[in-house]
N, C-alpha and C positions, 0 to 999 in steps of 0.2 A: 475520494481522492481522484484528482485528475492528473494524468501523466502526459507529457508531451515529448515526442522523440523526433529526430530528424534523420533521414537516411537518403541515400542516392537512389533516384528513380531512373526512368528511361532517359537516355541521352544525358546522363549525369545531372539531371535536374534535382534540386533538393526538394524533397516532398515532406510535408509535415504530417504527423499523425497524432491524434488525440485518443487516449485510451482511458476514459473514465471508468472507475469501478464503483459499484453501487451496492451497499450492504443492507439496504432495506427499501421497502416499497416507497416510491415517490411519484405522485401523479404528474409532476412537472419534469420528470427525468428526460423524456424524449425531447422536450423543448430545450432543455439544457444541452443535450447532445447537439442539437441544431445550432445553438448559440456558440458552443465551443468550436464547431466546425467553421462557421462563417467568420468568427473572430480570428482564428488561425489563418484562414485564407486571406483576410484583410491585412493582417499584420505581415505575413510572409510573402503574399502574392504568389502562392504555389498551391498546387492541388493538395487536398487534404483527405486522408483516410481516417475514418472514425470507427472505433470498435468498442462496444460496451461489454464490460465484464460484470455480470450480475452475481453478487455474493449473498443475496437475500434468501429467505426461506419460503417465499411464495412460489409454489411450483408453476402456477399458471400465469405469472406476471413476466411477460417477455416483450417489452417495448422494442420495436425495431424500426420505427419511422416517425417522422413529424412533418406535418404540412398544414398550410392554410391557403385560402383563396379569398380574394377580395377585389371587387371592381374589375373582374376579368383577368387579374394577375394571380398566378399560382406559384408557390414555392414549396419545395419538399426536400426531405433528406431520408434516405433509407440506409440503415447501418447494420452490419453483422453483430450477432450477440453470442457471447459465451456464458452459459448458465452453469455455475460451479456446482449447483445442486444436482445436476444431471450425472455428475461423476460419482455419486454415491453408489450407483448401480454398476459402476465400472472400476470398483476398488482393486480387483485383481490386475487390471490393466495398469492402474496407477502404481501398484507394487512392482511391476516388471519394467516399466519404462525407465529409461535413463535421461529423459527430458527433465531438466531442472524444474520446469513448471509443474511436473507431476508432484514433486515434494511440496511445492507451494499449495497446490490444491488439497493434498492430504492434510497439511497443517491446518488449513482453513476449515475443512470438514470436521476434523477431530477437535478443533477449538470449539466449534459450535456444539458438537456431540457431548463434550465434557464440561459444558457450562456450569452444571450443578454438581460435578464430581471431580474435584481437584486431584484426588488420588489417581483416578483414571487418566487425567490429563498429564500427570507426572510420568506415568508409564508410557503413554503415547509420545510424549516429548522425547523421552530417552530413546524410544524405538526409532523415531524419525531422525534424530541426531546420529544414531548409529548408521542408519541407511545413508545419511548424507556423506559420511566418511567412507562408506563401503563402495560408493559408485564411481570412484576415480575422477571426480571433478577437479578442476584446477584449484589452486589455493585461493584465488580471487573468488571463484564461484562458491567455494566452501564458506568463506567468510561472509559473503553476501547472503547466502541461503541460511547460514546460522543466525545472522542478525534478524532475518525475517522470522524464523521459527521462534527465536527467543523473545522477540517483540510481540508476536501474536499469541503465543501460548503462555500467557502470564500465569505464574504460580504464587500462592501465598508464600510469605517469607520463609517459613519453616520447610516447605516443600522445595522451594528454590535452593535452599542449602542442601537438601537431600539430593537434588538433581546434580549439583556440582560434586558432592561427595561420591555419588554413584559412578559418575564418569571418571573421577580420579581413582577410585578404588579399582575399577575395571582395568584402567590403564596400568596401574601398578602391578596387577596380577597378570599382565600381559595377555589378557583375554581379548583386548581390543587394541592391538598395536597401531591400527590405522587412526586411532583417536588422538587428536592434539587437545590437551586439557583446556577447559574453558578459561581457567585463570591465565594461561599463557597466551591464548588468543586475545583475551582482554588487554593484557599488558602490551602485546606487540602492536595491535591494531586500534586500540582504544575503542572497543565495541560500544561501551556505554556512551561515550561522546559521539560516536558514529550514529547511534540511535537518536540522540538529541538533535544532531545536525540534520538528519533525515526529516524529523518533525518540523524543524525550522524551514527547511527548503519546501516542504509540502504546503505549509501555511502560505508562504510567499508565492508559490506557483498558483495556488487557488485564487489568491487576490489578483494576481496578474491576469489570469484567465478570465475571471469574472468581470473585473473592472478595467482591464487594459493596462494598468500601471499600479505599482506600489511605491510610495514616496521613499526617498533615501532614509528619512527619519524613521518611518515604520519598519523598514528593512533592518536598520541598525538596532532598533529596540528588540525586534524578534530574534536577531542573531545573538543578542546578549542574554537571552533567557536560558536558564539552566534547570528549570523546573519542568519535568516531563508532563505532569498533570496539567499545568498551565498551558503548555503547548498543545496538548490534546484538546483543551477547551477552546483555545484560539482557532484550532483547525476546524472544529465543528462550527464555531461562530463564523469563520470565513466563508463556509459553504452556505450558511443560511441567512446571513445578515443582508440588509437591503442596500447598503451603500458603503463605499470606502470611508466616508466621513464617520458613519456610525461605527465601523470597525475600529477606526483610529481612536474614537472616544472610549470604546470598550477596552482597547489596548491600554490607553492611558490610565483608566480606572483600575485595571488589573495589575498594573506594574507600579502604580504610585506608592503602594505600601511597602516597596522593597522586595517584590516577588521575583525580580530577575537577578 
C-alpha cells in the first residue's frame, strides 16, 4: 500500500511525503521507492520525504537506497526504513506506549504470530481492543484504530461472533465501562462501509501513484464495488500489473458478471 500525505514545511511550503509499506520481500522495492519519490516531486513540484515501512518477515531485508549511473550521469535516493519485525524484541515498550502507532504494530505482529491459531488471534484481538479503549484516545482515534485492528485481525465467522459477544458481555457486566460496543460503533459510524471505502481509496491511490492518473470511468466502477474480496484482488492487481490499460481490462472482466 502506498500512502501520500501533505503537510506544511519550512516557510509554509507544502511538502509531499510518500509512505509505502511492504508486506513481503520485493527485489524491485527500492526502485519503486525512487519512482514514487520522483513522481510526487514532478506532480507537486515540492520537496518529497519518502519513508519505507517494512512489514515482511525477512530479518535481513532492509532496502534503503536506489541509484544508477549511465554516461557520466548518476541519480540516487536514500530513504529511512522502519522494520516492524524489530519491535518483537520491544514488546514491553509497545505495551507501555500511548503512541497510537504502538497498537498498530502490536496488531500487525500478533496477526502474523496467530496465522495458524485463530483461537489465539481472538484472545489477542480482544486484548488489543481493550487496550484501545483504556488509553484515553479521542473518539476519532478510537474509531480509526478499531477499524484497522478489525480489518487486519480477521477471524472465522464463529470466532467473530464470539468476539462481539465477549465485548458485549463484559460491557453488560460493567467490567469494561470504557468499552463502546462494536454494534453501536458500527451503527453510528458505518464501520463496514468505512472499511470498503478504505479499500476503494487505496486501489485508486495505487493506480494514480503508479500510472499518474486513473480515468473517471475506472474510479466510478471501483467506487461502486461492494465486495471486499474483489477489492482486495484489485488492490493486489493494481500493485503488480504492467499498465493502466491492463488493469482496466482486468477490472471490466471482474465486474462484468455483476460482481459490483
